[in-house]
C-alpha positions in Angstrom: 37.5 131.3 -3.8 39.0 128.4 -1.8 38.5 125.0 -3.5 36.7 123.6 -0.4 34.1 126.4 -0.4 32.6 125.3 -3.8 29.0 124.4 -3.1 27.2 123.5 -6.3 27.6 122.3 -9.9 27.5 125.7 -11.4 30.1 127.1 -9.1 32.4 124.1 -9.6 32.3 124.5 -13.4 32.9 128.3 -13.1 35.8 127.6 -10.8 37.3 125.3 -13.4 36.8 127.8 -16.2 38.0 130.9 -14.3 40.6 129.5 -11.9 41.9 126.1 -12.9 42.1 126.2 -16.7 44.9 128.4 -18.1 43.7 131.7 -19.4 43.8 132.4 -23.1 46.6 135.0 -22.9 48.9 132.6 -21.1 48.2 129.8 -23.5 48.9 132.1 -26.5 52.1 133.3 -25.0 53.2 129.8 -24.1 52.3 128.5 -27.5 54.3 131.3 -29.2 57.4 130.8 -27.1 57.3 127.0 -27.4 56.7 127.2 -31.1 59.7 129.5 -31.5 61.9 127.1 -29.5 60.7 124.0 -31.5 61.4 125.9 -34.7 64.9 126.7 -33.5 65.6 123.1 -32.5 64.3 121.7 -35.8 66.3 124.1 -38.0 69.4 125.2 -36.1 70.7 122.3 -34.1 73.4 120.3 -36.1 75.3 117.1 -35.9 74.7 114.5 -33.2 72.0 116.6 -31.5 69.9 117.2 -34.6 66.4 116.1 -33.9 64.3 113.7 -36.0 61.3 115.4 -34.5 60.4 117.5 -31.4 57.3 116.5 -29.4 55.4 118.7 -27.1 54.8 116.8 -23.9 53.9 117.4 -20.3 50.5 118.7 -19.3 50.9 121.4 -21.9 51.2 119.0 -24.7 48.5 116.6 -23.4 45.9 119.4 -22.9 45.6 119.0 -19.1 47.6 122.1 -18.0 46.5 123.9 -14.8 46.8 127.6 -14.5 50.1 128.8 -13.0 51.6 125.3 -12.7 51.7 123.8 -16.2 54.8 121.8 -17.0 56.1 122.0 -20.5 58.3 119.2 -21.8 59.8 119.1 -25.3 61.0 115.6 -26.2 63.9 116.1 -28.6 64.1 112.8 -30.5 67.6 112.4 -31.9 68.0 111.8 -35.6 71.4 110.0 -35.6 70.6 107.5 -32.8 68.7 104.3 -33.4 69.4 102.6 -30.0 69.2 103.6 -26.4 72.5 101.8 -25.6 74.4 104.0 -28.2 72.7 107.1 -26.8 73.6 106.2 -23.2 77.3 106.2 -24.0 77.2 109.8 -25.4 74.4 111.3 -23.3 76.6 113.5 -21.1 78.3 115.2 -24.1 75.0 115.4 -26.0 73.3 117.3 -23.1 76.3 119.7 -22.8 76.0 120.4 -26.6 72.3 120.9 -26.3 72.8 123.4 -23.4 75.3 125.3 -25.5 72.9 125.7 -28.4 69.9 126.6 -26.3 71.7 129.3 -24.3 74.1 130.7 -26.9 71.9 130.7 -30.0 68.4 129.8 -28.8 67.8 132.9 -26.5 67.1 130.7 -23.5 68.4 131.0 -20.0 69.8 127.9 -18.4 68.0 126.7 -15.3 69.8 123.3 -14.8 71.0 120.2 -16.5 69.6 116.9 -15.2 70.6 113.3 -16.0 68.2 113.3 -19.0 67.4 116.9 -20.0 68.3 120.6 -20.1 65.8 122.9 -18.4 65.7 126.4 -19.6 63.6 129.6 -19.1 62.0 131.4 -22.0 61.1 135.0 -21.7 58.7 137.2 -23.6 58.6 140.7 -22.2 57.5 140.3 -18.5 56.3 136.8 -19.1 58.5 133.8 -18.6 58.1 130.0 -18.7 60.4 127.1 -17.9 60.7 124.3 -20.5 62.4 120.9 -20.0 64.1 119.7 -23.2 64.4 116.0 -22.9 66.7 114.0 -25.2 65.4 110.7 -26.5 65.7 108.0 -29.1 62.7 107.7 -31.4 62.4 103.9 -31.6 58.6 104.0 -32.4 59.0 106.3 -35.4 61.6 104.0 -36.8 59.1 101.3 -37.3 59.5 99.4 -34.0 56.3 98.4 -32.4 55.8 99.0 -28.6 56.1 95.3 -27.7 59.6 95.2 -29.3 60.6 98.2 -27.2 59.4 96.4 -24.1 61.6 93.4 -25.1 64.6 95.8 -25.0 63.7 97.0 -21.5 64.5 93.7 -19.8 67.6 93.2 -17.7 69.0 94.6 -14.4 71.2 97.2 -16.0 68.6 98.8 -18.2 67.8 102.5 -17.6 64.0 102.2 -17.8 63.6 106.0 -17.8 65.3 106.3 -21.2 62.8 103.8 -22.7 60.0 105.8 -21.0 61.1 108.8 -23.0 60.9 106.7 -26.1 57.3 105.9 -25.2 56.3 109.5 -24.5 54.2 109.7 -27.8 52.0 106.9 -26.5 51.4 108.7 -23.2 50.4 111.8 -25.1 48.0 109.8 -27.3 46.2 108.3 -24.3 45.6 111.7 -22.7 44.9 113.7 -25.8 42.2 111.2 -26.9 40.1 111.9 -23.8 36.9 114.0 -24.1 37.3 117.7 -23.1 35.2 117.3 -19.9 37.4 114.5 -18.7 40.4 116.7 -19.2 38.7 119.3 -17.1 38.1 116.7 -14.4 41.8 115.9 -14.5 42.6 119.6 -14.2 40.5 120.1 -11.0 42.0 117.0 -9.4 45.5 118.1 -10.3 44.7 121.7 -9.0 43.5 120.2 -5.7 46.7 118.1 -5.5 48.9 121.2 -6.3 47.2 123.2 -3.6 47.8 120.5 -1.0 51.4 119.8 -2.1 52.1 123.5 -1.9 51.1 123.5 1.8 52.9 120.5 3.2 52.7 117.3 1.1 56.0 116.0 -0.3 55.1 112.6 -1.7 51.7 112.9 -3.4 51.2 111.2 -6.7 52.7 113.0 -9.7 50.7 114.5 -12.6 50.5 111.4 -14.8 49.5 109.2 -11.9 46.6 111.5 -11.1 45.6 111.5 -14.8 45.4 107.7 -14.6 43.3 107.7 -11.5 40.8 109.9 -13.3 40.8 107.7 -16.4 40.3 104.6 -14.2 37.2 106.2 -12.6 35.9 107.3 -16.0 36.3 103.8 -17.3 34.4 102.4 -14.4 31.5 104.8 -15.2 31.3 103.5 -18.7 33.6 106.1 -20.3 30.8 108.7 -21.0 31.8 111.0 -23.9 28.8 113.3 -23.6 28.1 115.8 -20.8 28.2 114.4 -17.3 27.8 115.8 -13.8 31.2 117.1 -12.7 30.2 116.8 -9.1 29.4 113.1 -9.5 32.6 112.5 -11.5 34.8 114.3 -8.9 33.0 112.4 -6.1 33.9 109.1 -7.9 37.6 110.1 -8.2 37.9 111.2 -4.6 36.1 108.0 -3.4 38.6 105.9 -5.3 41.4 107.8 -3.7 40.0 107.1 -0.2 39.8 103.4 -1.2 43.3 103.4 -2.8 44.2 100.1 -1.3 41.7 98.6 -3.7 43.5 99.8 -6.8 44.1 96.8 -9.0 44.1 99.0 -12.1 44.8 98.2 -15.7 43.5 100.0 -18.8 42.2 97.5 -21.4 40.7 100.3 -23.5 43.8 102.6 -23.4 46.7 100.2 -23.2 49.3 100.4 -26.0 50.6 96.9 -25.6 49.2 93.4 -26.2 47.0 91.6 -23.6 49.7 88.8 -23.7 52.3 91.4 -22.5 50.1 92.4 -19.6 49.6 88.8 -18.6 53.3 88.4 -18.4 53.9 91.5 -16.4 50.9 91.4 -14.0 52.0 88.4 -11.9 55.2 90.4 -11.0 53.1 93.1 -9.2 51.6 92.9 -5.8 48.3 94.7 -5.3 47.6 97.5 -5.1 48.9 98.7 -8.4 48.2 101.1 -11.3 49.7 99.7 -14.4 50.7 102.4 -16.9 48.7 101.9 -20.1 51.8 102.8 -22.2 54.3 100.7 -20.3 53.3 97.4 -18.6 56.5 97.4 -16.5 55.6 100.7 -14.9 53.5 100.6 -11.7 52.3 104.1 -11.1 51.0 103.3 -7.6 54.6 102.7 -6.6 56.0 105.5 -8.6 58.6 107.0 -6.4 62.3 106.4 -6.6 63.1 102.8 -5.5 59.6 101.5 -6.2 58.1 103.2 -3.1 54.4 104.0 -3.1 53.3 107.6 -2.9 51.8 108.9 0.3 48.3 107.6 -0.6 47.2 107.6 3.0 47.6 111.4 3.1 45.8 111.7 -0.2 43.0 109.6 1.2 42.7 111.8 4.3 42.4 115.0 2.2 39.9 113.3 -0.2 37.8 112.3 2.8 37.8 115.9 4.1 36.5 117.2 0.8 33.9 114.5 0.5 32.4 115.5 3.8 31.7 119.1 2.7 28.5 120.5 1.2 29.4 120.1 -2.4 28.9 116.3 -2.1 26.0 116.2 0.2 23.6 113.4 -0.7 25.8 112.3 -3.6 26.1 108.5 -3.9 26.4 105.7 -6.4 29.0 107.5 -8.5 31.2 104.5 -9.1 29.3 103.6 -12.3 27.0 106.5 -12.9 28.0 110.1 -13.6 24.8 111.4 -15.3 
């Protein structure tokens, strides 16, 4: 079934269950392969690349994976590093060492090495899955509060991405805490985005940005934790995307930093903006390289197309009411 041919609540929920959510067999295989890799990293990687802990991230770790497109990130927090500056000096050698252990001893096939990670492919019979192993410094688990991490992020020469890796546990906390039905709403929105990106779109918002757009709509509706109409919820999200120029979005209920920190950072942003609840210096509206905005106008065009179809006929007033 094409996503635009869905015509009622029952069909929408069935589509999410049968097409969008990962099937049980895939989840079990992914879990088994990832658990084996995590066990290997925790028990067989020595010296400077020994982990303090390994965190399951990406949509897989957050519980918002979409069938066939789930990204699996493992954040490999280094035990012997207590500062990002120290890690930066050794990062190239550390990534090479990690690649050696993953491919020579970890039964993984190298896909590529990036500036921050080693991407490998895991195989179990005829089933395979790519995993991005990202190196990071575990400042939060060393007793540092988020606001102190943000203090370290100031300055023109700071690699903000490395601090974003440090803050990954906060991002996972925000998404994991959402009710199951909100995660399903995130899944259908991401599935829609993946379908469109697969056709012709190059600069649509990334996975985390779409998650935040859904959370923003959910907050506006009063954060319902019990059952709500998925059609009304989806209508609210799509309507917000059509009106993306009105995004002046912060997350008082989810943010992991102090209101004072937000007041300091917010005047530095020109509307529209979507301020990351785990990092006040991160504007997800302008999430592309160089601080460019995603192609929100194209997103709005596609959202308008869907809203005109029969699924949303006579649906109104969804900004604050999803029941």
